[in-house]
N, C-alpha and C positions, 0 to 999 in steps of 0.2 A: 374864258375865265372860270377858273375853278372855284366851287363854293368854299366858304370858310371852313377850316377843320373844326369838328366837333370836340369837345372836351371829353377825353377818354379816361381821365384821371380815376383813382381808386374811390373818390367820394361818391356816395350814392346821391341821386337827386333829392331835392329838398321835399317834394311832394310826390307821391306815386300817382301815376294817372288813374283816374276813376275813384280816388279815395279823398276824403275832405282832408284839409291840412289839420295837424294836431293843434289843439287849443292850448293856450298859455295858462298855467295854474298858478297865478299869484297868490292865492290863498294858501296852497301847499308850500310855496316858498316862504311865505310868512311864517307858517307853523314850523318848518324846518329851522328858520332862523331863531324862533323862539326856543325850540328844543335845544339848539346849540347853546343859546345864551343860559338856559336853565342848567344844563349839563355843566357848562363851564363855571357858573356861579357856585354850583353845588360841588363840583369836582375839585376846584382849586383849594378851598379850605380842607376838604377830605384829604387831598394829597399832602398838604402841609402836616395835618394831623397824623397821618399814616407814616410819613418820613420821620416823624419825631419819636416813634415807638410808644411804649407804655406810659412814658411820662408826658404824653400829649395833653393839651388842654381838653376838658370835657366838652361834649356837644352842648350847645344851648338847648333849652327845651323844645324849640321850634325845630332845630335840626334832628333832634332825637326822634320827634314825632314823624318827620319826613322819612327818616330811615325806616322806622317801625312800619309805617303804613306801606312803603315801597316794598319792603320784605314780605309783608303779608299778602302781596299780590303775586309772588313768585308761583309759577305754575299756571297762571291765568293764559288762556290760549284763545285764538280766534275761533269762531264757530260759524260755519264749518272750517275745517283746518286749512283748506285751500282758499279762504277768502280773507278779507280784512275786516270782517264783522266783529265788533268789539263793543264792550260797554263804556269805555272811556269816550270814544267819539260821540256815542249816543247821549252821554251825560252832558256834552257841550252843544248838543243839537247839530252836530257836523255829520257828514256823510250821507250815504243813501241806504235806506232800510230794505231795499228790493233785494230778496234772496237771503235775508238774514233772519234769524229767529227773533221772536218779540223781544223788545228791549234793547236790541243791538242795531248798530248801523256800520256800514262799510266805509272805511276811510283809513289811509295810513295813519297809525295811531300813536307813534312815538311822543310827539309834542303833546297830544291829548292826554296821554298817561301822565307825563311829567307835570302838567298843569292840574290835573286831577289830584295827584298826590299832594302837591303843594297846598291846593284849596282845602282838601280834607285834613291837612295838618294844621290849618288855621292861618296860613299866610295870605296876605291880600294879593290876589291874582287878577289882572287884567288879561283877558284872553279872548280872542275873537272880537265880537263887538260889545261884550258886557264885562262888567267888573264884579268881583266878589270879595 
């Protein structure tokens, strides 16, 4: 009796021999979800305002502060440039400081940035395990 045929499809094996399996990253998923929610919450009103042209309603004071603070951060980069070291993750106590200059931590930082801008603008932000 011949042994059963092995699966020779194009899918790679789930785990490579000799390497530990990849860990799940629920915290990152939660941050990505928050980032998407923040972007959608901010983008929807902005899209409506932009579609209405110059006669659009003015921004609320909070919206204006959010735009001003976000624009003030244009040009900010990770340091070193080939890393995720950034000040926004460090603000929230997220990420790993290993290999980063003082005051920075390494973490994918999109949601950290969005929450930081809203917090600095004066919005009440619940992010991570704390609120502000």
